[in-house]
C-alpha positions in Angstrom: -84.5 140.3 115.3 -88.1 141.5 115.4 -87.2 144.9 114.0 -85.4 143.3 111.1 -88.4 141.1 110.4 -90.7 144.3 110.5 -88.4 146.1 108.0 -88.4 143.0 105.7 -92.2 142.8 105.8 -92.6 146.5 105.0 -90.1 146.4 102.1 -91.9 143.3 100.7 -95.0 145.4 100.3 -93.4 147.5 97.6 -94.8 146.8 94.1 -93.0 144.1 92.1 -92.2 146.7 89.4 -90.1 148.4 92.0 -88.6 145.3 93.6 -87.5 144.1 90.1 -85.1 147.1 90.1 -83.4 145.5 93.1 -83.4 142.2 91.2 -81.5 143.9 88.3 -79.0 145.2 90.9 -78.6 141.7 92.5 -78.0 140.2 89.0 -75.3 142.7 88.3 -73.6 142.1 91.6 -73.7 138.3 91.6 -72.9 137.9 87.9 -70.4 140.6 87.1 -68.9 141.6 90.5 -69.0 138.6 92.8 -69.1 135.8 90.1 -71.2 133.8 92.5 -70.8 130.1 91.7 -70.3 131.0 88.0 -67.9 128.2 87.4 -70.1 125.6 89.1 -73.2 126.7 87.2 -71.4 126.7 83.9 -70.0 123.2 84.5 -73.4 121.8 85.7 -75.1 123.1 82.5 -72.3 121.9 80.3 -72.4 118.4 81.8 -76.2 118.3 81.4 -76.3 119.5 77.8 -73.1 118.2 76.1 -74.7 118.8 72.7 -74.8 122.6 73.3 -72.1 125.0 72.2 -70.1 127.0 74.7 -72.0 130.1 73.6 -75.4 128.4 74.2 -74.2 127.4 77.6 -73.1 130.9 78.5 -76.5 132.2 77.3 -78.3 129.7 79.6 -75.9 130.6 82.4 -76.6 134.3 82.1 -80.3 133.9 81.9 -80.2 131.6 84.9 -78.6 134.3 87.0 -81.4 136.7 85.9 -84.0 134.2 86.9 -82.2 133.4 90.1 -82.2 137.1 91.0 -85.9 137.3 90.3 -86.4 134.3 92.5 -84.8 136.0 95.4 -87.0 139.1 95.0 -90.2 137.1 94.3 -89.5 135.0 97.4 -89.0 138.2 99.4 -92.3 139.5 97.9 -94.1 136.3 99.0 -93.9 137.5 102.6 -96.7 140.0 101.9 -98.2 139.1 98.5 -101.9 138.7 98.5 -103.9 135.7 97.4 -105.5 137.8 94.6 -102.2 138.9 93.2 -100.9 135.4 93.2 -104.0 134.2 91.4 -103.3 136.7 88.6 -99.6 135.8 88.5 -99.8 132.0 88.8 -102.1 130.0 86.5 -102.9 126.5 87.6 -103.8 123.9 84.9 -105.5 120.5 85.4 -106.9 121.3 88.8 -109.4 118.5 88.2 -106.7 116.0 89.3 -107.2 117.2 92.9 -110.9 116.7 92.7 -110.3 113.2 91.3 -108.0 112.3 94.2 -110.6 113.5 96.6 -113.3 111.5 95.0 -111.0 108.4 95.1 -110.4 109.2 98.8 -106.6 109.3 98.3 -104.4 111.8 100.0 -101.9 113.6 97.6 -98.1 113.6 97.4 -97.3 116.7 95.3 -93.9 116.6 93.7 -92.0 119.4 92.1 -88.3 120.4 91.6 -86.2 123.5 92.1 -87.9 125.3 89.2 -88.5 129.0 89.6 -90.6 130.0 91.4 -91.6 127.0 93.4 -92.3 129.2 96.5 -95.3 130.9 94.7 -97.3 127.7 94.4 -98.1 127.8 98.1 -101.4 129.6 97.4 -102.6 126.3 95.9 -104.0 125.6 99.3 -106.8 128.1 98.6 -107.7 126.6 95.3 -107.7 122.8 95.7 -110.6 121.0 97.5 -108.3 119.3 100.0 -108.8 120.8 103.5 -105.2 120.3 104.7 -102.0 121.3 102.8 -98.6 120.6 104.2 -95.4 121.9 102.5 -92.5 119.5 103.6 -89.2 121.2 104.4 -85.7 120.4 105.8 -84.8 122.2 109.0 -82.7 125.4 108.4 -79.9 126.0 110.9 -80.5 129.8 111.1 -83.5 130.3 113.3 -84.4 133.7 111.9 -84.4 132.6 108.3 -86.3 129.4 109.1 -89.0 131.6 110.7 -89.2 133.7 107.5 -89.4 130.7 105.2 -92.1 129.1 107.4 -94.1 132.3 107.4 -94.1 132.3 103.6 -95.0 128.6 103.3 -97.7 128.7 106.0 -99.6 131.5 104.4 -102.9 130.7 102.8 -103.7 128.0 105.5 -100.7 125.7 104.9 -99.1 123.9 107.8 -95.5 123.1 107.1 -94.0 119.8 108.3 -90.3 119.1 108.9 -89.2 116.1 107.0 -88.6 114.0 110.1 -92.2 114.7 111.3 -93.7 113.4 108.0 -93.9 109.6 108.4 -95.7 109.8 111.7 -98.1 112.5 110.4 -99.0 110.4 107.3 -99.6 107.3 109.3 -101.8 109.2 111.8 -103.8 111.0 109.1 -106.8 109.3 107.6 -106.3 108.6 103.9 -109.6 110.1 102.9 -108.6 112.5 100.0 -108.6 115.6 102.3 -104.8 116.1 102.7 -102.0 117.1 100.3 -98.2 117.0 101.0 -96.0 119.3 98.9 -92.4 118.1 98.2 -89.6 119.8 96.5 -88.4 116.3 95.6 -85.1 116.9 93.8 -83.3 117.6 97.1 -79.7 116.2 97.1 -79.2 113.8 100.1 -76.4 114.4 102.5 -73.3 112.3 101.7 -74.1 110.1 104.8 -77.5 109.3 103.2 -76.4 108.9 99.6 -77.5 105.4 98.5 -79.5 105.4 95.3 -78.6 107.1 92.1 -80.1 107.6 88.6 -79.0 109.0 85.3 -80.5 112.5 85.2 -79.5 115.1 82.7 -76.7 112.9 81.4 -75.1 112.5 84.8 -75.0 110.0 87.6 -77.2 111.8 90.2 -77.8 111.0 93.9 -81.5 111.0 94.6 -83.7 111.5 97.7 -86.0 108.4 98.0 -88.1 109.2 101.1 -91.2 110.0 99.1 -90.7 106.7 97.1 -91.4 104.7 100.3 -94.8 106.4 100.4 -95.7 104.7 97.1 -96.4 101.6 99.1 -99.4 103.4 100.5 -102.6 104.1 98.5 -101.8 107.7 97.7 -102.2 109.9 94.6 -98.9 111.2 93.2 -99.1 114.5 91.2 -96.2 116.2 89.4 -96.0 120.1 89.1 -94.7 121.3 85.8 -93.8 124.9 86.5 -93.3 127.3 83.5 -92.1 130.9 83.6 -94.4 132.7 81.1 -92.7 136.0 81.6 -91.2 138.1 84.4 -93.5 137.7 87.4 -95.9 135.3 85.7 -96.0 131.5 85.9 -98.1 128.6 84.8 -98.3 125.3 86.7 -99.5 122.2 84.9 -100.4 119.2 87.0 -99.8 115.6 85.9 -100.9 112.4 87.7 -98.1 109.8 88.1 -99.6 106.4 87.7 -97.9 103.0 88.2 -97.3 100.8 85.2 -99.2 98.0 86.8 -101.7 97.9 89.7 -99.1 99.1 92.3 -95.9 101.1 92.1 -92.7 99.1 92.0 -89.7 100.2 94.2 -88.2 103.4 92.8 -90.8 103.7 90.1 -92.1 107.1 91.4 -88.5 108.3 91.7 -87.7 107.5 88.0 -91.0 108.9 86.7 -90.7 112.1 88.7 -87.2 112.7 87.4 -88.2 111.9 83.9 -90.9 114.6 84.1 -88.6 117.0 85.8 -85.9 116.6 83.1 -88.6 117.3 80.5 -89.5 120.5 82.3 -85.8 121.6 82.5 -85.1 120.8 78.8 -88.0 123.1 77.8 -86.4 126.1 79.7 -82.9 125.2 81.0 -82.4 128.7 82.5 -85.3 128.3 84.9 -83.7 125.5 87.0 -81.5 126.0 90.2 -78.1 125.2 88.6 -76.3 126.6 91.6 -77.6 123.7 93.7 -74.8 121.2 94.4 -76.8 118.5 92.8 -73.9 116.2 91.7 -71.3 116.9 94.4 -71.7 113.5 96.0 -72.3 111.3 92.9 -69.2 109.3 93.8 -70.9 108.0 96.9 -73.8 106.3 95.0 -74.1 102.6 96.0 -77.0 101.5 93.8 -78.0 102.8 90.4 -81.5 102.3 89.2 
């Protein structure tokens, strides 16, 4: 597999202007030839936006597949992209929130959703004052691709943590404002773990609640609002999530995160990962909040 990894790395060094030609080809293949999950994507968008016409839904669907193709190529490019290029292509707004958390001596839980391109915010580790930055991930069954993903996420000084390693790591780490944990927090739980659900985008939605348990600790929660400015350029706006009272109530962080995420999606529906089987196990929800 080493030779495949070497080829991938060398190809990723091509300019994005060239790689986007491959993105256009991928879009044509998955949208017009393969029809990759077109029915599922259409239905997910339709259920989320019942007020939209069929034509509007089709437009969102088509643009989603263009963005999805760009995401594939941009993630591929992330293997070799430089810090300087990412600083040009990704603008970070409200960085002072990280300085405030450090001054408060509170470690950070950074929450984002499957908004394109979430893989490009890993360079944040070079910008924020926190010394330690840990992307949190779920184990991938394929060893080769897990290695590729970890190589991307561990660039720029990050140290990825598998989700099962996280609780012990947080308890062992001093809460001194020097550590940030990065969650893609709209993961859909496995059916065996479906318990809590919310109303999200007009649908009953199973939600992952692991990060909510951390709200009992004295940590700073920050939401990442990712916006695609144009092809290859993004803006990330950071918002602090505060409790209504002195401390977070159970599931308060879950509800506030999903409210912010829904607002992000409604601003640009085509930039969300609609092919994700987000609502597949909604029937298994035991508790709605």
